[in-house]
N, C-alpha and C positions, 0 to 999 in steps of 0.2 A: 672400778666402784658396781654391785653385785646391778643386774637389772630389776629396774621396778616392775611389779604386778601386771601383768597382762600387757607384757612389753612394751610399758610405755618410755618414752626416758625423760631423766631431767632436763631443764633450764637453767635452773636456778644457779647450778654453779656454787662453787666453792666461797664466794663472795658475793654473796645478794647483789643485781644490781636493778632496782624496780622503777619506774617512774618516771624513765629518763625524757625527757622534752628537752624541745616541740616537735611530738608526734602526733600525726594527723592518723586517727583509725588505725593504730600497731603499723604504722609504715605502707599504708592501703593507697593515701598520696604524700606528696615530698612536704615537706617546710616552704615557708619561703624567705629568703632573703635577698640582697643584692651588693652590688660588688662593695666592699671596703666595708660596709656592714653588719657591727657586731651581734653575733648571735648568739642571745643567751642560753645556757644550755646546763639543766639539774636533772639529778634524780638523786633519789635517795639509798645510801650504801650504806652496808652493814655486816654481822659476821654475830656465832653465837661468843656468850664467853666477853671477857673484857679489855683482848690484844686488839691493838689499835688499827684500823684499818681509814685508806686515803682513799682520794679516784683523781682517776686521768682522764680528760676528756681529747678526742684522738679526730682530727677534721680529715676525709681523704678525698685526695682530688680527682677533677672529671675521668684522669687518667689510670685512677684507681691507685696511685702511691700517694703515700701517708702525707700533709702537707704541712701541718703542726700538731703538736697535742701540749698540752697548758695541764700543769694542775691544778685542781678542783679546789676550792673551799667552802668548809664545812660555814653554814647561814644558819643553820637553827642545830645545833649537835642534837640535841634530846628528841629530835625527830630525824636525826640523820641523815639532814639534806643540804647538800652540795652545790656550788653553781660555779660556771667561769665563764666568758665568751670566747668566740670561735670566730676570724673573719678571711671569710674566703677573698679572693684576690680578683675572681675572673667568673665571665657568667659559664654556666654549665651546672650536670647535673653531680649536686653536690654529695657526700654522705658523712654520717659522721655516727663515733659509740662511745660512750662509755667505758671504762678499766676501771672494776673495782680490785685491787690488793690490799692484802697485810700489808702493815706496817712494823717491822721489825724493831725499828730506832726509836718511832718513837711510844713502842711500848716500855722497850727497854728504859728508855729516860724518864716517862711516868714511873715504873714502877721499882729504876735502882733509887731516884730520889728521895721516896717514900725513906723504902729501906734504910740506903747509907744516912741520911738524917736519923735515920729513930734507932741506926749501929744493928739492923737486924741484917744476916747475912750480906755484907758490905764485903768482903776477898768474894762472894760468888757473885753478887752484882756486877763487882769490877771487875773479874777475871772475866763474865759474860758480854760484858762490853767491850772489851780487847778483842773478844775471838770474834764477834759483830764487828768490826773495827778492819779489822783482817779481812773479813770474807767481804765484808765489801770493797776494800782495796782492790784484793783480789781479781775485780772482773775484768775481761778484756774489754777495749775500749776506754777505760777512764782515760779524762784528761790527768797529765803529770802532777797538774797542782792537787787536782784531786786526791788522787792517789797519796800525792807526799803530807796530806792534810789528813787523811784516814790512819795511815803507815804509827804518824807521829800521834797522833789522838791513839793507837792502839800502845803506843810505848809508854804516855803518860798515865795509861791505865795500868798497866804489869808493874808500873816503879813503886815498890812497896815502902822505897826512901822517902816516901813523902807519905804527906796527912790522906787519909779519903776524900775529900770535900775536894783540894786540891785535883787530885789523881780521875774523881766525877767530873771536874770541871773541865778537866784534859777533853772530856768527851761529848759535849757541851758547849764546847768552843764556837765562836761565831763563823767557824772554818770551816771546822766539821760541819756547821748546821748549813750553810751554803754548797758546801760538796754532794750533802746527800737531796738537799733541795733541789737542785740542778740535776742531782744521779740518784736518783728512791733506789735505794734496796727494795725490788718487790717480789712478793713470794705469794702463792694461790692465785694468780692472775686468774680474774674472772671480766669477760669482755659480758659487756651485751651484745646482741643485734646494729647490725649494720644500720641507721636510719638515713632514707634521702634526702637530701637538701636542694631542692632547687635556688639558684643563683641569675639574679636575674640583674639587666642591665639599672642604673639608679633611678632614672626617668618612671622605672616600675612601682617608685618608693615614693618620691616624692619631685612634686613640680606644680605647675602655675596653668591651671585651659585658662579658657576664653571661646565664646563659643558665639558665631553667627550666624546669624542666613545670608547668604549669600549676594540673594537675589535683591536685599532691602540695600545694602549699598550701593550706591549711585541709581537708586531707582528715581524717578519722575513722573507728576500727573501735568497733563495737558487737560487744561479749565476748559479750554474751548470742545473738545468729544467728548471728555469726562474720562476718559481711558488712565490706564496706566501704561510707563513699561518700564519694565524689569532693569534690576542691574545685571551685571556680569560678571563671569569672572574675571574680568580684567578690567573693573573699577572698582570690586569687593577689594582686590589686592593694593586699592593704592589703599583701602583701612592697614594694612598688615605695618608699615613703619611703626603707628601710633601704637597699636596693637603688642610689637614688640619693646618699642619706647619705657612704655609699662612694666616689661620686665615679664611678659607672660611668655613660658615655654612652648606649648602647644594652643594651635589654632582650630579648632572645632568646627565644623560644617555639620548643618544638617542636611538633611537628604540633598542630594544636587541631581538625579533624576529624573524622567519624566513623569507627569501629572497627571492623571488621569478626569476625564470630563462628569462620566459617569460618576452621579450624585455626586458632583461637587461640591464639595459645601463652602458657605457663604463668610461672610465677614463673623466673627464672634461667633462659629461653627452652626450657623444658620445653613438650614437646610435648602433653599432657596438662595445661589451662588449668581450673583449678576454677570454680565458678559466678561468685565472686568476683573474680577474676581478671579487670582492666582491658583485657588485650591490649596488642600495644605498636601505639603513636600511629602507629606506623610502616609499619600495617597500614591502608591509609586507602580509607573505603567501607561505609556500609551503607545499607541501606535508608531513614534520614537523610538518607543523599546524600553527597558526593564531597570534590573539595578546595576546594570553593566555599561548605563548607556548614560550621556547627561542634557538633563535640558534644555536645547537648541534657544531658548533664549538666553542661555544661561553661558552658553557656547559651546569649543570642542573641546577636544581634550586636545590640542595643540594649549588652548587656554588655560584647563587647569594643569598643565605641566609646569606654563607659564606661572603658573599663582604657587606652584611644588617649590620652582628655582629661586620666586621670591622671598618664600618665606622661609629658605632656606636661609638667605643671604641675611637675614638677618635673626641669626637665631631660634626660627624658629620649628616645630614641625606640623604635621598635617597631619590631622583626626579627619575620620570623616564617621558618621551616619550606619549603622548597619540595621536597618527596619527590616525585618523578614516575613512582608507583608504585602497583599497590593493591592491595587486598584484595581476594581473588574475589568478596568481597559489594559492590565498586565500580558500583554505575551506568554504568558505561563498559565494565561486561565486560558487561552487557546487549545495551545500545543501540549498543555499539562492540565489538563479538567481532574487529573487524580490525585493532585495535590491537595486538593481543596475538598472540603465536609459540604456533603450534597445533603437537601431535607429530602424530605420524603415528598416532598410539592415541586422535587426535580430543583428546584434553587438553589445559590450556591450561598452559604451561612456566612454574613458578612460579623461584624467584629462587635460584640458587644461587653460591656462592663456597667450591667444595671444601674443605676433607670441612664446612664449615659448609650449612646447607638451610636456607631463609626460603619456608616452605612456606605463610603466610601469604599474602604476598607476590609478586604478580603483574607481572612489566615489563615497560615502554610498548615495543613494536618500532614505533620510528622510522620503518622501510624500506616497514612497512603503511600508507595515505593521510597520508603528513606534512603535506598540507596539513591534513586536517581537524586534524590531530596540534598543530600550529601553532597553529591557531587557535584551538582550545580550550586550551590553556595560557595565551595569548596575554588572552584571557579573564578565563583566571580568575585571570589577575595581578591585572587592574585593580579587581575586585572587592577584593580586600585592599588594592588602594594605593589606592580609593575609600574604603577604610573607616581608613585613614590610616599603613597600614604603610610607610617608609622605607628599608628594608631586606629582603633576602631572603637568606640561607643556606643556600645549594645542597647535597641529602645526593646527593653519587655521581655528579659532573657529568663523571667519565672514564667514567660506562657510557651516555652519550648523545652521539648524534653533534655533530660542533664547530659544522658550520656550521647546527644550529637553536640550537644560544647564542650564533655570532657575527648568529643574525638576533634572537630572542629579545630579546636585552639591546639596542642598537642600536633597535629597535623602542621600547622601553618609553623608553628616554634622549633620545629623540625629544622623548617629551612627555610623558618625565616625568624630566629630567635630575640632579636631586637621590637618585632612586633607585641601592642603592648590593647590587651580587651581592656575595656572599662565595661563595668555591668549594670545597666539603669533597672535595680532591682528593689523598687520602692516595694514589698512583700513581706512577710512572715519571717522569723528570722531562719528556722531549721534551712528555707530555700535560698536564704541571701545569703548563709555562711557556706553551702553545701556549694553555690556558686564560685565565691571563692576557692574552697580547698580542690573543685575539679580543674580549674586553671585559670579561671577570671582573674588579672592580678590586680586592679582595682573595683571598689564600689562603690558607688550611690548610696547613701545611708539616711537615718532617723534624724540626722543633724537638723536639719530645714525644722521640724518639728519640737526639737529642744529650744524653749525660750528662758526658761526659771532657772535662779541658779543653780535650785537643786536637780534640774532635769540635765544642763550642763555639768555640773563636777559627776554625774550617774555616769552620763554619757561619758564623758572626757576617759573616766577609768579602766567604761568599758571595755574599750575602741582600743584602750593600750596594756590591754592587761593580755593573756593566754592568747587569746583570739589573735595579738599581733602579729602570732609567727606565720597568719596566714590569708589572712583577709586584709586590705589596706583600704580603709574607708576615707573617700571621698568628698568633701566639705563639701555642698554650694548653695549659698544663703538661699537666692530661688535659680528657678530654671526657666526653660520660658511654655512650660507647662503648673508654675506653683510659684502662687502668690499667698505668702502664709498671711495674717490676720496681724502678726508685731511689724510687719514689712505693709501693711496697707495702713496701718492707722501709728509707725514710729517713725514719717517722716525722717529728711537728712541724718538723724542722729541713730534709727536702726539702719540705716544703713550701713552709718559706720562701726555701730559695734558689732553687726554680722560678720563683716570685712574682718578687722580686726580678729575676732572669734575664732575665723574660719583658714584663714592664714597659717592663724598660732599651734590652732588647738590639732587640726591632720599636715602630716606631711606634706600632702596632694589634697589643692583646691578647686575653685573653677567657677568664676563667673560669667553669667548670659548678658550678652551684648545691651545697653544701655541705661545698666545698674551706676554706671557714672552719670544717667540724669536722673536718677532716683526715679523709676517710674513705678508709680503704688500704688496706682487708680487700680482697680479690682472690676470683670465683671458683673452684674449683681449679681449675689447667692449663690457664687465660688468662688477657688482658693484662684483665681488666675486673672494675668492683666488683661484691663478691656481693649478692646480693638486688637486682639493677641493676633502677634507675627503668622502665625502658626496658616493665618490667613484672611495674612493682607501684606501690599507689600509696607514697611516699616523705614523709609531713610530717617537721620537723626541729624539731628541741628548738634553737631559734636565740639563746636565754639562752644554753647550754651553749658555744657557738659562742665568746664572752668570754672563756675559759676558756685558748684556744689562742693567742693573741693574731694570729691568721690575719687578722681580718677588721681589726683596724686597722693592721696592714700594708700590707694591699690600697687600705686608705681615705688612706695617708697616702703611699703608688706611685700612686695615682692623681693626689692631691696635685702632687707634684713634679713628674709628666708636666705639669702644664695648665703652674707656675709655666717648666718651660724648655722652651724653642723647642726646644734639641740633640734634647731625648729626642723629636721631635716630624716628625721626619726621620729621611728612612733609609741616607742619604749618611754621608759624616763621619767614619765610623766606626775609629779604631785599634784593633789590640789590643798591650798592652805587653807585652814578657817577662816570666816571673816567674820564679824560682829555685825554687817548688815547684809540684811537678807536678799538684797537684790547684790550686791557685789560680791565675784566671781576673784579668785588668785589661784592663777595653777602655772607650776614656775614646767620646765622642760630642760635635762641636763645627761649631758654627755662626758663621762671620764675621759682621763688623756689619754688611755687603755683604747676605750672607743669611738676617739676621734678621730677623722679622717686627717686632721689635721695633727696631731699627737700632742695637744694643747683642750683642756677643759673647758668646754661651754654651757653657760648657766642662762635660761631665758625666762625672765618672773614674767606673768604678767597678771594686772588688775586691772578689773574692768567692768564698768556699772552697765548690766543688763538693761536699767530700765529706761527707754530713748524717754523719757517724757521730765523724770524730777533727778535735780541734782540728788545724789547721798555718801554718805558718808558714815565713817568705823574705821575700823585698827583688824589689821588682816594680822592673826597667828602665826606666824611662819617655821616652817620646818625648816633648821638652818642644819641640819644633818642632809636633809635630803638637796641641800644647797650646793653642798659639799661645804662645806662653814664649819668651826667650830663657836661654841658655845662662847661668850665674851667672859675673862677674869674678873671683870671685874665689874656687870650687867650694862656695860657701852655699848659704842656704835658696832653693830655686829655683822654691819656690810655698808661698801656702796654700790652704789645702783647708778644706772646711766641710760635717760629713758633717748628710748633708739627712732622716735617715734618726731619729739621734742627738740635734743639735744641738752635738756636741764640733767642736772646731775645731783641725785641725793643720798645724803649718809644716813640710818635708818637702823635702829635699833633694833630688836625681833618681833616686837609689838606695832609697828608704825602707824601713824593714823593717815588716815588714805581721804582725799572730797574728789567727788567728779561728777561735774558739771556736763549734762551730754550733749549739749548746745558748743561747749567750745573744749573739751578736753573731757572725750567719755572713757579714756583707760590713759595705763600705761604699757610699754612693753618695752622691757628694760632689760639691760644686761649686768649681770651681776660680780661685783669682783669683791676682793679682800675689803677690809675696815685700811 
């Protein structure tokens, strides 16, 4: 083609391929997937005139070799929209592209069907069809059965002794359609750019996390001395079998490093600490060491290795808090004072989130000696990776430079691709989403504050939409920092409702230790627990947890999640209308082609979001979204089996539900055909 004015070159191609997804910032960062996950590929493909076009999605492996190619399906002809799924089967940096092409066979079928029926240019259309079949059959590498079908069709189209409609049918036989579907005749082929796709291990998308403060497990109080004795990594390991028995995948430890004494916080964040107050584990650093050390009261690296080994024996991975901040006693303050912000009066600036003040914490200033800070943090991470840590929960990543995280995560994953980073980023959407784009595998989310039916429905649809290509939300009903009014006042039903919602609403969810005991008493005036574990030892009576039933619920939820692939994926969600404004209904579905088991799986959740009152009403099921046809006689549409209670129901498309928050706050249902 002739050059464009000004020497510019055209990238549109003969068959335009535009709006390819999932693509982040024109390919600046890769979209994400995990091994075995069906990645939805979409694009708009079109051309001038009326000739038919088609599209193919091509998956390229980390070695640069073509791994798979799939014919795309038209999902909105008026908008020229095409989609398909591609399934990577190994970790690494993959890529994909969409190829648009002219489809001469579809063009001929359309034109010939109209003209032969109307008696217009009959012989010409049949002759063109015969020539098309002969051209398709003459291609190199065509299987013999496909070649034979096309040659037979060409002969049938040329058979002037046969009626035109019969001759036409020879070119549209099932054998011909199958041959050209498997081996299409593609002309004017135009390919999009190759776009990156980072494929990670399954735990990067789906898993259950359990948070604990190791010092609380096994902590004891001596009434005679009024002093506490800290729990240790060895006593904390005794809790691991119970965590594993509940079905969790990851045990997450808050910081286990030495804690400073300067401006140490007392109970309930008091500015006056008593001699027995242990201090916040987030005030990291003392003469005993910094981020690469273990608090002496917790034990040694040998004790930590034993903890990790015990966890692995039980099928648990160990995650560690990464909090890049220091107490005034941290070794960095002396050896690298330039890593902090110095005020005009010569003092080092402590952390603030007005009106909150954290005098016991110095933020790191990444603009001062970034090369030195980067190298030191990378060294610290390697210490813990070498001791078996496979995941890091990153404290407040939105208060550090994005370019630092982009570099750090990429550098770690280059040599340790299995290491997962979870962002604790309760912050503005732009920051939260960009943290995910630049490399964080998972992110805390706004789920904690979404309580009404409308809020929950809107948020579920948001996180399972286009953003699912890069941002994997982790749903936590509470954390050691957050106890919402809903949880404060809802009693055990609130804890049951939010557990069901978190476990089924996102592939990754987390529980803070003590959830089983329905710990819901706040510190007056704030959204956090009274006697917060950040500032004191908190041994728990785990036998009492059996009385609430929450532990049994957590166990069953994790079992259900493992059994159902639909709950291990972020996409495939549909919200179904309900007539009651406190009852939410949503489904998660994977088709047989999308499922790692090769079988379709659909889970339907119906939940009362009101922890105080029984709610009742009808659900308006979208049967197509459940993979079911509408019943011909208006009768039973589906059979559902409650995965929590074991009950089975036969429902029509508008079932009535009544949910008592104290008896049965919701249903988690496996959907079956009637």
